[in-house]
ZALORO-578057 format. One record per residue (C-alpha): residue in three letters; y negated, x negated, z. Coordinates in pm, whole numbers. Each point is the difference from the previous one (the first is absolute). Layout:
BEGIN
[dovex "ALA", [Y, X, Z]]
...
END
This chain:
BEGIN
[dovex "MET", [-7800, -4088, -2943]]
[dovex "ILE", [51, 301, -222]]
[dovex "ALA", [191, -103, -315]]
[dovex "LEU", [123, 300, -194]]
[dovex "ALA", [123, 16, -363]]
[dovex "LEU", [119, 291, -207]]
[dovex "LEU", [352, -110, -92]]
[dovex "ALA", [-32, -226, -302]]
[dovex "LEU", [-380, -8, 13]]
[dovex "ALA", [-149, -328, 119]]
[dovex "ALA", [-326, 149, 135]]
[dovex "GLN", [-28, -57, 372]]
[dovex "VAL", [-236, 97, 281]]
[dovex "HIS", [-85, -260, 264]]
[dovex "THR", [-205, -11, 322]]
[dovex "ASP", [119, -342, 123]]
[dovex "PHE", [-346, -155, 49]]
[dovex "GLU", [-282, 19, 251]]
[dovex "ALA", [-145, 353, 26]]
[dovex "GLY", [261, 141, -238]]
[dovex "ASN", [114, 346, 107]]
[dovex "LEU", [171, 313, -134]]
[dovex "GLY", [211, 269, 159]]
[dovex "GLY", [247, 11, -291]]
[dovex "ALA", [32, -10, -376]]
[dovex "GLU", [211, 181, -258]]
[dovex "TRP", [24, -32, -378]]
[dovex "VAL", [9, 362, -119]]
[dovex "SER", [53, -114, -358]]
[dovex "LYS", [-33, -321, -200]]
[dovex "ASP", [-380, -7, 25]]
[dovex "HIS", [-74, 247, 280]]
[dovex "LEU", [-23, -141, 351]]
[dovex "ARG", [-62, 198, 319]]
[dovex "VAL", [-108, -197, 307]]
[dovex "ALA", [-71, 132, 348]]
[dovex "VAL", [-285, -122, 219]]
[dovex "ALA", [145, -108, 334]]
[dovex "GLY", [-305, 96, 205]]
[dovex "GLU", [-30, -48, 376]]
[dovex "SER", [-35, 227, 304]]
[dovex "ASP", [-151, -71, 340]]
[dovex "GLN", [157, -48, 343]]
[dovex "ASP", [47, 378, 33]]
[dovex "ARG", [154, 33, -349]]
[dovex "ARG", [-316, 174, -118]]
[dovex "ASN", [-280, -79, -242]]
[dovex "ARG", [224, -130, -281]]
[dovex "GLN", [-208, -212, -237]]
[dovex "PRO", [132, -58, -356]]
[dovex "SER", [-288, -217, -119]]
[dovex "TRP", [179, -320, -113]]
[dovex "PHE", [254, -108, -260]]
[dovex "TYR", [53, -335, -170]]
[dovex "PHE", [300, -91, -215]]
[dovex "ARG", [113, -213, -292]]
[dovex "LEU", [191, 103, -312]]
[dovex "GLU", [214, -241, -202]]
[dovex "ASP", [125, 14, -361]]
[dovex "VAL", [-241, 271, -113]]
[dovex "ALA", [-186, -159, -294]]
[dovex "GLY", [-71, 247, -278]]
[dovex "ARG", [139, 300, 184]]
[dovex "GLY", [-206, 319, 19]]
[dovex "LEU", [34, 55, 372]]
[dovex "VAL", [-63, 320, 191]]
[dovex "ILE", [-28, -74, 373]]
[dovex "ASP", [-29, 277, 258]]
[dovex "ILE", [-147, -104, 336]]
[dovex "THR", [133, 264, 242]]
[dovex "GLY", [-29, 77, 371]]
[dovex "LEU", [-379, 19, 20]]
[dovex "ALA", [-15, 297, 241]]
[dovex "GLY", [-83, -97, 357]]
[dovex "GLU", [-216, 65, 304]]
[dovex "TYR", [-338, -137, 105]]
[dovex "ASN", [-151, 51, 346]]
[dovex "TYR", [268, 266, 65]]
[dovex "ARG", [-89, 195, -316]]
[dovex "ARG", [277, 24, -260]]
[dovex "HIS", [-85, -54, -366]]
[dovex "ASP", [180, 27, -332]]
[dovex "GLY", [-118, -336, -130]]
[dovex "SER", [-251, 155, -239]]
[dovex "GLY", [-273, -217, 149]]
[dovex "MET", [165, -276, -205]]
[dovex "ARG", [2, 206, -322]]
[dovex "ASN", [-257, -230, -164]]
[dovex "MET", [191, -315, 91]]
[dovex "LYS", [5, -276, -263]]
[dovex "PRO", [257, -256, 119]]
[dovex "VAL", [-12, -356, -131]]
[dovex "TYR", [241, -221, -191]]
[dovex "SER", [22, -374, -60]]
[dovex "TYR", [212, -238, -204]]
[dovex "ASP", [-65, -299, 225]]
[dovex "ASN", [-52, 159, 345]]
[dovex "ARG", [-357, -133, -5]]
[dovex "ASN", [-200, 184, -268]]
[dovex "TRP", [4, 377, 44]]
[dovex "VAL", [-82, 286, -237]]
[dovex "HIS", [-33, 367, 91]]
[dovex "LEU", [243, 242, -164]]
[dovex "ASP", [-217, 265, -160]]
[dovex "ASP", [302, 202, -117]]
[dovex "ALA", [69, 158, 337]]
[dovex "GLU", [71, 372, 39]]
[dovex "TRP", [13, 203, 321]]
[dovex "LEU", [318, 210, 16]]
[dovex "ALA", [-112, 313, 180]]
[dovex "GLY", [263, 135, 233]]
[dovex "GLU", [195, -326, 14]]
[dovex "SER", [-236, -216, 206]]
[dovex "ALA", [40, -265, -268]]
[dovex "ILE", [-189, -204, -257]]
[dovex "ARG", [150, -64, -344]]
[dovex "LEU", [-86, -333, -164]]
[dovex "ARG", [59, -103, -358]]
[dovex "LEU", [14, -364, -96]]
[dovex "LYS", [144, -204, -289]]
[dovex "PRO", [17, -356, 138]]
[dovex "SER", [-54, -285, -243]]
[dovex "ARG", [198, -236, 227]]
[dovex "ASN", [333, 15, 176]]
[dovex "THR", [-144, -18, 352]]
[dovex "VAL", [-267, 235, 133]]
[dovex "TRP", [-130, 65, 353]]
[dovex "ILE", [-136, 344, 97]]
[dovex "ALA", [-202, 77, 315]]
[dovex "ARG", [-225, 263, 157]]
[dovex "GLN", [-295, -238, -40]]
[dovex "PRO", [-30, -377, -45]]
[dovex "PRO", [197, -153, 291]]
[dovex "TYR", [-149, -248, 243]]
[dovex "THR", [259, -166, 222]]
[dovex "ASN", [10, -251, 284]]
[dovex "ALA", [65, -265, -266]]
[dovex "HIS", [-328, 92, -171]]
[dovex "LEU", [-184, -47, 329]]
[dovex "GLU", [164, -336, 67]]
[dovex "ARG", [-112, -128, -340]]
[dovex "LEU", [-354, 124, 61]]
[dovex "LEU", [-21, -161, 345]]
[dovex "ALA", [125, -331, -138]]
[dovex "GLU", [-302, 3, -233]]
[dovex "VAL", [-279, 122, 229]]
[dovex "ARG", [98, -229, 289]]
[dovex "LYS", [-132, -286, -212]]
[dovex "SER", [-353, 142, 0]]
[dovex "GLY", [-84, -98, 357]]
[dovex "PHE", [-144, 346, 63]]
[dovex "VAL", [321, 172, 117]]
[dovex "ARG", [150, -25, 346]]
[dovex "GLU", [343, 154, 51]]
[dovex "GLU", [177, 106, 317]]
[dovex "THR", [315, 191, 90]]
[dovex "ILE", [-72, 285, 240]]
[dovex "GLY", [355, 130, 39]]
[dovex "LYS", [338, 60, -160]]
[dovex "THR", [153, 302, -174]]
[dovex "PRO", [334, 149, 115]]
[dovex "GLN", [169, -225, -259]]
[dovex "GLY", [-189, -310, 110]]
[dovex "ARG", [-259, -23, -276]]
[dovex "PRO", [-344, -134, 99]]
[dovex "MET", [-295, 234, 45]]
[dovex "ARG", [-292, -196, -145]]
[dovex "LEU", [-371, 10, 71]]
[dovex "LEU", [-238, -186, -230]]
[dovex "THR", [-355, -102, 90]]
[dovex "VAL", [-229, -75, -295]]
[dovex "THR", [-344, -152, 47]]
[dovex "ASN", [-189, -325, -43]]
[dovex "PRO", [110, -201, 305]]
[dovex "ALA", [-301, -228, -38]]
[dovex "ALA", [-231, 290, 83]]
[dovex "ALA", [-5, 110, 365]]
[dovex "GLU", [176, 331, 55]]
[dovex "ALA", [-254, 120, 255]]
[dovex "GLY", [-203, 277, -161]]
[dovex "LYS", [231, 44, -298]]
[dovex "LYS", [106, 351, -93]]
[dovex "VAL", [370, 64, 55]]
[dovex "LEU", [197, 204, -254]]
[dovex "TRP", [366, 95, 42]]
[dovex "LEU", [232, 105, -282]]
[dovex "MET", [351, 134, 52]]
[dovex "VAL", [245, 26, -289]]
[dovex "ARG", [351, 128, -59]]
[dovex "GLN", [70, 206, 308]]
[dovex "HIS", [206, 205, -245]]
[dovex "SER", [230, -213, -208]]
[dovex "TRP", [-8, 212, -318]]
[dovex "GLU", [-378, -45, -31]]
[dovex "SER", [19, -321, -202]]
[dovex "GLY", [-331, 66, -175]]
[dovex "THR", [-177, -84, 325]]
[dovex "SER", [153, -349, 7]]
[dovex "TRP", [-131, -72, -349]]
[dovex "VAL", [-345, 107, 127]]
[dovex "ALA", [34, -230, 302]]
[dovex "GLU", [98, -288, -228]]
[dovex "GLY", [-310, 59, -211]]
[dovex "LEU", [-213, 13, 313]]
[dovex "LEU", [147, -321, 140]]
[dovex "ARG", [-27, -190, -327]]
[dovex "PHE", [-363, 107, -27]]
[dovex "LEU", [-84, -100, 356]]
[dovex "VAL", [128, -356, -42]]
[dovex "SER", [-153, -41, -346]]
[dovex "GLY", [-310, -187, -111]]
[dovex "ASP", [-179, 325, -87]]
[dovex "GLY", [-353, 2, 142]]
[dovex "ALA", [50, 335, 174]]
[dovex "ALA", [323, -125, 154]]
[dovex "ARG", [-179, -309, 136]]
[dovex "ARG", [-269, 219, 157]]
[dovex "ILE", [259, 229, 156]]
[dovex "ARG", [189, -296, 148]]
[dovex "GLN", [-325, -116, 157]]
[dovex "ALA", [-89, 339, 146]]
[dovex "ALA", [335, 163, 79]]
[dovex "VAL", [350, -45, 133]]
[dovex "PHE", [279, 192, -171]]
[dovex "LYS", [309, 72, 210]]
[dovex "ILE", [285, 109, -228]]
[dovex "LEU", [341, 143, 88]]
[dovex "PRO", [155, -51, -346]]
[dovex "MET", [354, 138, 45]]
[dovex "CYS", [45, 246, 284]]
[dovex "ASP", [358, 105, -87]]
[dovex "PRO", [179, -303, -145]]
[dovex "ASP", [343, 142, 92]]
[dovex "GLY", [-69, 320, -190]]
[dovex "VAL", [-130, -192, -300]]
[dovex "ALA", [314, -215, -3]]
[dovex "ARG", [239, 297, -5]]
[dovex "GLY", [-204, 215, -237]]
[dovex "GLY", [-104, 242, 273]]
[dovex "VAL", [-272, 262, 9]]
[dovex "ARG", [-197, 33, 326]]
[dovex "PHE", [236, -35, 297]]
[dovex "ASN", [123, -306, 187]]
[dovex "GLN", [362, -81, 82]]
[dovex "TRP", [3, 259, 281]]
[dovex "GLY", [-165, 272, -206]]
[dovex "TYR", [-353, -26, 136]]
[dovex "ASP", [-291, 57, -237]]
[dovex "LEU", [-217, -309, 28]]
[dovex "ASN", [-318, 197, -59]]
[dovex "ARG", [79, 255, 266]]
[dovex "ASN", [105, -67, 359]]
[dovex "TRP", [-320, -191, 83]]
[dovex "ASP", [-23, 215, 312]]
[dovex "ALA", [364, -59, 101]]
[dovex "VAL", [68, -371, -35]]
[dovex "ASP", [348, -127, 82]]
[dovex "PRO", [35, -382, -28]]
[dovex "GLU", [377, 31, -48]]
[dovex "ARG", [11, 276, -260]]
[dovex "MET", [-339, -67, -159]]
[dovex "PRO", [-57, -375, 27]]
[dovex "GLU", [-212, 8, -316]]
[dovex "ILE", [-251, 244, 151]]
[dovex "HIS", [11, -181, 334]]
[dovex "ALA", [-85, -339, -156]]
[dovex "GLN", [-279, 140, -217]]
[dovex "ARG", [-150, 206, 282]]
[dovex "GLU", [7, -296, 240]]
[dovex "ALA", [-176, -220, -255]]
[dovex "ILE", [-273, 254, -75]]
[dovex "LEU", [-67, 118, 354]]
[dovex "GLY", [36, -353, 133]]
[dovex "TRP", [-277, -107, -236]]
[dovex "VAL", [-231, 277, 122]]
[dovex "ASP", [91, -35, 366]]
[dovex "SER", [-86, -370, -11]]
[dovex "GLY", [-359, 101, -70]]
[dovex "ARG", [0, -43, -377]]
[dovex "ARG", [-127, 250, -252]]
[dovex "ILE", [151, 212, -276]]
[dovex "ASP", [-267, 123, -240]]
[dovex "LEU", [238, 177, -238]]
[dovex "PHE", [375, 58, 3]]
[dovex "VAL", [182, 129, -310]]
[dovex "THR", [364, 97, -34]]
[dovex "LEU", [93, 14, -368]]
[dovex "HIS", [251, 247, -148]]
[dovex "ASN", [126, 155, -323]]
[dovex "THR", [33, 367, -77]]
[dovex "GLU", [76, 189, -320]]
[dovex "SER", [-323, 142, -135]]
[dovex "ALA", [-299, -66, 227]]
[dovex "ASP", [-232, -282, 101]]
[dovex "PHE", [-174, 63, 329]]
[dovex "ILE", [-137, -149, 322]]
[dovex "GLU", [56, 178, 329]]
[dovex "GLY", [-135, -82, 343]]
[dovex "PRO", [-162, 134, 318]]
[dovex "LEU", [-327, 99, -164]]
[dovex "THR", [-83, 270, 253]]
[dovex "ALA", [178, -128, 309]]
[dovex "GLY", [-147, -347, -49]]
[dovex "GLY", [-359, 119, -11]]
[dovex "PRO", [-281, -73, -251]]
[dovex "ALA", [65, -374, -28]]
[dovex "MET", [369, 52, -83]]
[dovex "LYS", [-84, 268, -253]]
[dovex "ALA", [-259, -224, -165]]
[dovex "LEU", [252, -287, -20]]
[dovex "GLY", [266, 219, -159]]
[dovex "GLU", [-239, 148, -251]]
[dovex "ARG", [-148, -340, -86]]
[dovex "PHE", [346, -147, -54]]
[dovex "TRP", [101, 297, -217]]
[dovex "LYS", [-312, -27, -218]]
[dovex "LEU", [40, -373, -53]]
[dovex "LEU", [355, 54, -123]]
[dovex "VAL", [-91, 293, -225]]
[dovex "ASP", [-299, -181, -150]]
[dovex "HIS", [160, -339, -57]]
[dovex "THR", [377, 43, -42]]
[dovex "SER", [257, 228, -162]]
[dovex "PHE", [19, 204, 323]]
[dovex "TYR", [-6, 367, -103]]
[dovex "SER", [-107, 216, 292]]
[dovex "PRO", [-268, 251, -105]]
[dovex "ALA", [19, 208, 319]]
[dovex "GLY", [-123, -275, 234]]
[dovex "ALA", [149, -151, 314]]
[dovex "ARG", [231, 230, 195]]
[dovex "ASP", [-35, 82, 368]]
[dovex "GLY", [325, -95, 172]]
[dovex "ARG", [199, 192, 258]]
[dovex "ALA", [112, -127, 339]]
[dovex "SER", [369, 5, -108]]
[dovex "THR", [203, 61, -313]]
[dovex "THR", [199, 268, 187]]
[dovex "PRO", [-211, 148, 281]]
[dovex "GLY", [193, 82, 315]]
[dovex "MET", [279, -251, -62]]
[dovex "LYS", [21, -340, 167]]
[dovex "GLY", [74, -294, -224]]
[dovex "ARG", [-190, 132, -301]]
[dovex "MET", [-320, -206, 0]]
[dovex "SER", [-63, -227, -297]]
[dovex "VAL", [-141, -347, 62]]
[dovex "ASN", [-359, 101, -70]]
[dovex "GLN", [32, 302, 229]]
[dovex "GLY", [163, -205, 273]]
[dovex "LEU", [-254, -282, -12]]
[dovex "PHE", [-293, 240, 17]]
[dovex "HIS", [166, 189, 284]]
[dovex "ASP", [73, -316, 201]]
[dovex "ARG", [-313, -212, -57]]
[dovex "LYS", [-237, 196, -228]]
[dovex "ILE", [65, -258, -273]]
[dovex "PRO", [-166, 91, -335]]
[dovex "ALA", [337, 48, -170]]
[dovex "PHE", [46, 170, -336]]
[dovex "LEU", [297, 104, -210]]
[dovex "MET", [-26, -71, -372]]
[dovex "GLU", [233, 161, -255]]
[dovex "LEU", [29, -124, -358]]
[dovex "MET", [162, 217, -266]]
[dovex "VAL", [298, -117, -204]]
[dovex "ASP", [-30, 278, -259]]
[dovex "ARG", [-259, -1, -277]]
[dovex "ASN", [-340, -112, 127]]
[dovex "PRO", [-280, 193, -179]]
[dovex "LYS", [-235, -300, 9]]
[dovex "LEU", [258, -231, -155]]
[dovex "GLY", [147, 262, -233]]
[dovex "ARG", [350, -120, 93]]
[dovex "CYS", [229, -68, 291]]
[dovex "PRO", [-123, -312, 183]]
[dovex "THR", [164, -321, -123]]
[dovex "VAL", [59, -323, 190]]
[dovex "ALA", [-315, -142, -162]]
[dovex "ASP", [-197, 305, 116]]
[dovex "ARG", [128, -42, 356]]
[dovex "LEU", [-91, -369, 9]]
[dovex "GLU", [-350, 74, -129]]
[dovex "PHE", [-41, 280, 253]]
[dovex "GLY", [94, -244, 276]]
[dovex "ALA", [-305, -214, -77]]
[dovex "GLY", [-217, 311, -4]]
[dovex "LEU", [147, 114, 331]]
[dovex "ALA", [-88, -332, 164]]
[dovex "ARG", [-358, 31, -116]]
[dovex "ALA", [-26, 366, 104]]
[dovex "MET", [137, -66, 347]]
[dovex "ALA", [-236, -290, 50]]
[dovex "ALA", [-302, 190, -130]]
[dovex "ALA", [81, 311, 203]]
[dovex "ALA", [3, -214, 316]]
[dovex "GLY", [-316, -190, -94]]
[dovex "ALA", [168, -330, -89]]
[dovex "GLU", [-111, -31, -362]]
END
């Protein structure tokens, strides 16, 4: 827990809750707070990622706060950056840790790798985060609800370094024979800071078990296999994209180590075990967040005409029927994120390399979405989840 007060001032900064994280905090003056993003680096002390912060302020009602979020410089795929890719960031705040509002008064401090926020809270307690958090507790509440539907089967495919379960959900109508059904895989939260993807997955899952006519048709014609929380340890500690040993869980798919990367090992065994048992995968999607771009990327050229047609069909369905903003079309993926280096394949790259699985990376922006005219909200993410389910099913010929 961080609990700092400026002498007689009662205002305090806390991170003593799931996913809470800061690198430090200092009250510069009565109403001016500077906090540092902790960030994380990989197993080689490279690729520092400063993408997540989440903290709570106490005793701040009526105060005109200036909050500087510092430490946003880092490194991505061995390329250093000054943090300016986050210059359009609009963090969120909440008075109840459930309902989140974007902070429009956010200013990029050029030269400082920092964002300055201004907020005058109307209540004594306020939470502030990079984007609306989605924790292991959120997932547990969701699973408690959808288990009742009769359409969800849950299994544990492995354990994290800290002993948390790695879950795999199967969603379909069990009364309809699975033979001939299209099979669609969705992977979420390989990177723990990307909480927007979990809200999308919740929307998708709620839609799939609902009484909606399209959902009923999809359950008849398709099987969804969902990995809903691929880095539960990172989510719990308020991490970014690396596991306990520093391994990026969306790299290293060509260098699996069951001891140091049990998350990747469990997921890879489940996916390849499914294929190697003679069953199909018609579309695989790994879902991610990035700052300012929506896009789909996959082996359009390497996979041949059928793979290209699938990727382009999936892209068009999303652009035509959801808030997905991607005017340039589906992207042709590379064989590795860092050519020439072992241990740098993402899941979609690794699965195509190993078994020619039709695997695609999807990125969803957290900055202002031109279609929405705002940064995506929780409600937007939930709605997109339903649209994603329909687009995946239609792209694979299941709706």
